[in-house]
C-alpha positions in Angstrom: -27.2 -5.0 -13.6 -29.4 -3.4 -11.3 -33.2 -4.0 -11.7 -36.4 -2.5 -10.4 -39.5 -4.6 -10.2 -42.8 -3.2 -11.8 -44.3 -2.9 -8.2 -41.4 -0.9 -7.0 -41.4 1.2 -10.1 -45.0 2.1 -9.4 -44.4 3.0 -5.8 -41.1 5.0 -6.6 -43.0 7.0 -9.4 -45.8 7.7 -7.0 -43.7 8.7 -4.1 -41.7 11.1 -6.5 -45.0 12.7 -7.6 -46.4 13.0 -4.0 -43.1 14.3 -2.7 -42.3 17.0 -5.4 -39.5 15.0 -6.9 -40.9 14.3 -10.4 -38.2 14.3 -12.9 -35.4 13.5 -10.6 -33.4 10.3 -10.6 -33.5 7.6 -7.9 -30.0 7.7 -6.4 -28.8 4.4 -5.0 -25.9 3.7 -2.7 -24.7 0.6 -0.6 -22.2 0.1 2.1 -20.7 -3.4 2.7 -19.7 -4.3 6.2 -16.9 -6.3 7.4 -19.4 -9.2 8.2 -20.4 -9.3 4.4 -23.9 -7.6 5.4 -25.0 -4.4 3.4 -26.9 -1.3 4.2 -28.8 0.4 1.5 -29.6 4.0 0.9 -31.9 5.7 -1.9 -33.4 9.0 -2.4 -34.2 11.3 -5.3 -31.2 13.5 -6.5 -29.8 15.3 -9.4 -27.5 13.5 -11.6 -23.7 14.5 -11.3 -21.1 14.3 -14.0 -19.4 11.1 -13.0 -22.6 9.2 -12.2 -23.7 6.0 -14.0 -27.2 6.3 -15.2 -29.8 4.0 -16.7 -33.5 3.2 -16.6 -35.0 0.2 -15.4 -39.0 -0.2 -15.6 -39.1 3.3 -16.8 -37.5 4.7 -13.5 -34.3 6.7 -14.0 -31.5 5.4 -11.6 -28.4 7.0 -10.8 -25.4 5.3 -9.0 -22.0 6.6 -8.2 -19.3 4.6 -9.7 -17.9 3.2 -6.5 -21.4 1.7 -5.7 -21.9 -0.2 -8.9 -19.9 -3.3 -8.0 -22.0 -3.5 -4.9 -25.3 -3.3 -6.4 -24.7 -5.2 -9.6 -27.2 -8.3 -9.7 -29.4 -6.4 -7.1 -33.2 -6.1 -7.6 -35.2 -3.5 -5.8 -38.7 -4.7 -4.8 -41.7 -3.3 -2.9 -43.4 -5.9 -1.1 -45.9 -6.5 2.0 -44.0 -7.6 4.9 -46.9 -7.9 7.5 -50.6 -7.3 6.8 -50.9 -3.8 5.4 -47.1 -3.0 6.0 -45.3 -2.4 2.8 -41.5 -1.5 2.3 -38.7 -1.6 -0.3 -36.3 -4.4 -0.2 -33.0 -5.1 -1.8 -32.6 -8.6 -3.1 -28.7 -8.7 -3.5 -27.1 -12.3 -3.9 -23.9 -10.8 -2.6 -25.4 -9.9 0.8 -24.8 -12.6 3.4 -28.4 -11.7 4.6 -29.9 -12.4 1.3 -32.8 -15.0 1.2 -34.1 -15.8 -2.1 -37.9 -15.2 -2.5 -40.0 -18.3 -2.1 -42.1 -19.2 -5.3 -45.5 -20.0 -4.2 
């Protein structure tokens, strides 16, 4: 199952509110490359008939069926990479570039 962290959920909800996308679902997609690496896409969108929909941390998520196997077991987080520089990251154990977070 795909999960959203509480920190990511707050940022998603703030972004939707500030960007005029309130009430829209967060659409997720992934592409797996031949070398085993992944590219991820996300944005606010309407739900289509065939989409898989669910909630995580009170965020409505929508994924097209073909992307579900690629995103299963993935966690979306929002972290500080450098001083003052925050970004969304996808923690996907199937991605060859996945590095588990270090516990302090």
